[in-house]
C-alpha positions in Angstrom: 8.1 -17.1 18.9 6.3 -14.2 17.3 2.8 -13.4 18.5 0.3 -10.5 18.2 0.5 -8.6 21.5 -2.0 -5.9 20.7 -4.6 -4.7 18.1 -3.6 -1.4 16.7 -6.5 -0.9 14.2 -9.6 -3.1 14.5 -11.6 -4.5 11.6 -14.5 -2.0 11.8 -12.1 1.0 11.8 -10.2 -0.4 8.8 -13.4 -1.0 6.8 -14.7 2.5 7.6 -11.5 4.2 6.6 -11.1 2.1 3.4 -14.6 3.1 2.4 -13.8 6.8 3.0 -10.6 6.5 0.9 -12.7 4.9 -1.9 -15.2 7.7 -1.8 -12.4 10.3 -1.8 -10.7 8.7 -4.8 -14.1 8.5 -6.6 -14.8 12.1 -6.0 -11.4 13.5 -7.0 -10.9 11.3 -10.1 -14.6 11.3 -11.2 -13.8 12.2 -14.8 -11.0 9.7 -15.2 -10.6 6.0 -15.6 -7.7 5.3 -13.3 -5.6 2.2 -13.1 -5.1 1.1 -9.5 -1.8 -0.7 -9.2 -1.6 -2.9 -6.1 1.8 -3.7 -4.5 2.0 -7.4 -3.9 1.8 -9.3 -1.6 1.1 -7.2 1.5 -1.0 -4.6 -0.3 -3.4 -7.1 -1.9 -6.0 -7.1 0.8 -6.2 -3.3 1.0 -6.2 -3.1 -2.8 -9.1 -5.5 -3.1 -11.2 -3.8 -0.5 -10.3 -0.3 -1.9 -11.4 -1.1 -5.5 -14.7 -2.4 -4.2 -15.3 1.0 -2.6 -14.5 3.1 -5.7 -17.6 4.0 -7.8 -15.6 4.8 -11.0 -14.8 2.7 -14.0 -11.2 1.6 -13.3 -8.5 -0.9 -14.3 -6.2 -2.9 -12.0 -2.8 -4.3 -12.2 -0.1 -5.5 -9.8 3.6 -5.0 -9.2 5.8 -6.6 -6.5 9.0 -5.6 -4.7 11.1 -7.1 -2.0 12.9 -5.3 0.8 12.3 -7.3 4.1 12.9 -11.0 3.5 12.4 -12.8 6.8 13.5 -9.9 9.0 11.6 -7.2 10.9 13.7 -4.4 9.4 14.1 -3.6 5.8 17.3 -4.8 4.1 17.7 -1.4 2.5 17.7 -2.9 -0.9 14.6 -2.7 -3.0 14.2 -5.2 -5.8 11.5 -5.4 -8.5 9.8 -8.8 -8.4 6.8 -8.7 -10.8 6.4 -5.8 -13.2 3.1 -4.5 -14.6 1.3 -6.3 -17.4 -0.5 -3.1 -18.5 0.8 -0.2 -20.6 0.3 2.8 -18.4 1.6 5.5 -20.9 -0.8 8.4 -20.7 -2.9 6.7 -17.9 -3.8 8.1 -14.5 -2.2 5.8 -12.0 -3.0 5.3 -8.3 -0.3 3.2 -6.7 -1.8 1.3 -3.8 0.7 0.5 -1.0 0.2 -1.2 2.3 2.6 1.0 4.3 5.1 3.8 3.7 7.8 3.8 6.4 11.3 4.9 5.2 9.7 5.9 1.8 12.4 4.0 -0.1 10.1 1.4 -1.6 7.4 4.0 -2.6 10.1 6.3 -4.1 11.5 3.3 -6.1 8.1 2.3 -7.4 7.1 5.9 -8.3 10.4 6.4 -10.2 9.9 3.0 -11.9 6.4 4.0 -13.0 7.4 7.4 -14.1 9.7 5.8 -16.7 6.5 4.4 -18.4 5.2 8.0 -18.8 1.8 7.9 -17.2 -0.4 11.0 -17.2 -0.3 11.2 -13.4 0.7 9.1 -10.4 -1.0 9.3 -7.0 0.1 7.3 -4.0 -2.5 5.7 -1.8 -1.2 4.1 1.4 -3.1 2.4 4.1 -0.5 3.1 6.7 2.4 5.6 7.2 5.2 5.6 9.7 6.4 9.2 9.6 8.9 8.6 12.4 10.8 6.2 10.0 10.7 8.5 6.9 14.1 8.9 5.2 12.7 9.8 1.7 10.1 12.4 1.1 7.2 10.8 -0.8 3.8 12.6 -1.1 1.0 10.4 0.0 -2.2 11.6 -1.7 -4.6 9.2 0.0 -3.7 8.0 3.5 -5.5 5.6 5.8 -3.6 5.9 9.1 -0.4 7.1 10.7 1.1 4.4 12.9 3.8 4.2 15.5 7.2 2.7 14.9 6.3 -0.9 15.8 6.4 -4.0 13.7 2.8 -4.5 12.5 1.0 -7.4 10.8 -2.5 -8.3 9.6 -4.8 -7.2 6.8 -2.2 -8.4 4.3 1.0 -7.3 6.2 3.1 -10.2 7.3 6.1 -11.4 9.2 7.9 -14.1 7.3 4.6 -14.8 5.3 2.6 -15.3 8.5 -0.3 -13.2 9.9 -1.5 -11.8 6.5 -5.0 -13.2 7.1 -5.7 -11.3 10.3 -8.7 -9.0 9.8 -7.1 -6.3 11.8 -3.7 -4.5 12.1 -1.8 -5.9 15.1 1.6 -5.4 16.8 3.8 -8.5 17.1 6.4 -9.3 19.7 9.6 -10.1 17.8 
């Protein structure tokens, strides 16, 4: 049975860092009207909290991909689930990810978005596992670096469970 064995990032620390990221984005993009694209499903909580901490006029949209299924390791195959509803041609995009580990999903999404000819693409990720990186993807806005453990909470799941935890925890698998 899977269970949370430790809290990696508590609720207060998450809220403080998301606020800082919102302020950083607001400052750096102050003359723009960016579109913040949330990656469903696990990035939805972070995306929602982040946009509430940005003081700019902005737009939102969502995209989804699959690469884990019911496993604790990526299948290595990234599939597009839901595509954007917005036209992003000539727009300033901030792609909002929950976690960048190997970098394969982020690279896939960036390449997919580039085909739609936005003015710019910036990557905002709540979490990064640099020890797992196989593909170099620049993270413009980063919440936290985390160790190579399977983590859940704050939108991240294991087989659709644990998304509702208000913190980031490590599970025993």
